[in-house]
C-alpha positions in Angstrom: -28.4 -18.9 23.2 -24.9 -18.3 22.2 -23.9 -16.8 18.7 -20.9 -18.5 17.0 -18.9 -16.3 14.7 -16.9 -17.7 11.8 -13.2 -17.3 12.0 -10.3 -18.8 10.3 -10.5 -21.9 12.5 -14.2 -22.4 12.3 -16.8 -22.8 9.6 -19.8 -20.7 9.4 -23.2 -22.7 10.3 -25.0 -24.3 7.2 -27.1 -21.7 5.5 -25.1 -18.6 6.8 -23.9 -16.0 4.7 -20.1 -16.3 3.7 -18.0 -13.3 3.9 -17.1 -11.7 0.2 -13.8 -13.2 -1.0 -10.9 -10.8 -1.9 -11.0 -10.2 -5.4 -7.7 -11.7 -6.5 -7.2 -9.1 -9.2 -7.3 -5.9 -6.9 -5.2 -5.2 -3.9 -5.7 -2.4 -1.8 -2.5 -1.6 -0.3 -3.8 1.1 2.5 -2.2 -0.1 5.6 -4.6 -2.0 8.0 -5.8 -0.5 11.1 -4.8 -3.6 13.2 -8.3 -5.1 13.7 -8.3 -7.4 10.8 -10.5 -5.9 8.5 -7.8 -6.1 5.7 -6.9 -9.3 3.8 -2.9 -10.1 4.1 -1.4 -8.5 1.3 -0.8 -10.8 -1.8 2.3 -11.9 -2.7 2.4 -9.6 -5.7 1.9 -6.7 -3.4 4.7 -7.6 -1.0 7.0 -8.1 -4.1 6.2 -4.5 -5.5 6.6 -3.0 -1.8 10.0 -4.6 -1.6 10.9 -2.9 -4.9 9.6 0.5 -3.8 11.8 0.3 -0.7 14.8 1.3 -3.2 12.7 4.5 -4.3 14.0 7.3 -2.2 12.8 10.7 -1.3 16.0 12.8 -2.6 15.3 15.4 0.2 14.8 13.3 3.2 16.8 10.1 2.2 14.2 7.6 3.1 12.4 5.3 0.7 8.8 6.2 -0.2 7.7 2.9 1.7 9.8 4.2 4.9 8.0 7.4 4.5 4.3 6.0 4.2 4.2 7.6 0.8 2.6 4.5 -0.8 -1.2 4.4 0.0 -2.5 2.0 -2.5 -1.6 -0.3 -4.8 -4.0 -2.1 -7.3 -3.5 -5.1 -9.8 -5.9 -4.5 -12.7 -5.9 -6.7 -16.0 -3.2 -5.3 -17.7 -2.3 -2.3 -15.3 -0.9 -1.8 -12.0 -2.4 1.4 -10.2 -0.6 3.1 -7.5 -1.9 5.9 -5.1 0.8 7.9 -3.4 1.5 11.0 -1.7 4.1 13.5 -1.3 5.7 15.0 1.7 5.0 18.6 0.5 2.4 19.7 -1.8 4.7 21.4 -4.6 7.5 18.8 -4.1 9.8 19.7 -7.2 10.9 16.0 -7.2 7.4 14.6 -8.0 7.9 13.9 -11.3 11.2 11.8 -10.7 9.7 10.0 -7.7 6.5 9.1 -9.9 8.8 7.9 -12.6 11.0 5.9 -10.2 7.9 4.2 -8.6 6.5 3.2 -12.0 9.9 1.9 -13.1 10.4 -0.2 -9.8 7.0 -1.5 -10.0 7.1 -2.5 -13.6 10.4 -4.4 -12.8 8.5 -6.7 -10.7 4.8 -6.7 -12.4 5.6 -6.8 -16.3 2.9 -4.5 -17.2 2.1 -0.7 -17.4 1.8 1.4 -14.2 0.0 4.4 -13.3 0.9 6.4 -10.5 -1.7 9.0 -9.0 -0.6 11.6 -6.5 -3.2 12.2 -3.7 -3.7 15.8 -2.6 -4.2 14.6 1.1 -1.5 16.1 3.0 1.3 14.0 4.6 2.6 13.8 7.9 5.0 11.8 10.2 2.2 9.8 11.6 1.6 8.0 8.3 5.1 6.3 8.5 5.5 3.0 9.8 8.1 4.1 11.9 8.3 8.1 12.5 11.8 7.5 14.5 13.5 7.1 11.0 13.4 10.8 11.0 15.9 11.4 13.8 13.4 12.8 16.3 10.4 12.2 18.3 7.0 13.6 18.2 
């Protein structure tokens, strides 16, 4: 007996449980592992990420997106919530970078934005392209 797995091109067997639909109000922006476990980003998330390309780390000279500092983006009713990292634990530019992330986000999504700094340590492996730092690992 062969098993059939539902995918984008086939429908599940009648009576089979459907996978939970993604919540249209909340999108987590943690980078996908490439295994298809995370749905594609929404147009709203893509627009916010594009706006955040303009927010630069003043010491390194790369955007918060290029550095992989933006770890999650959630769209809640009446508020956008962003979790980000810093390249160093006591970055003196953290308040300014947080304000810049809020301003860029609210320019795309017209609602209040809250930015939370994650305590997790950053490393170049979190970058989409670590080669942007100018040396290889």
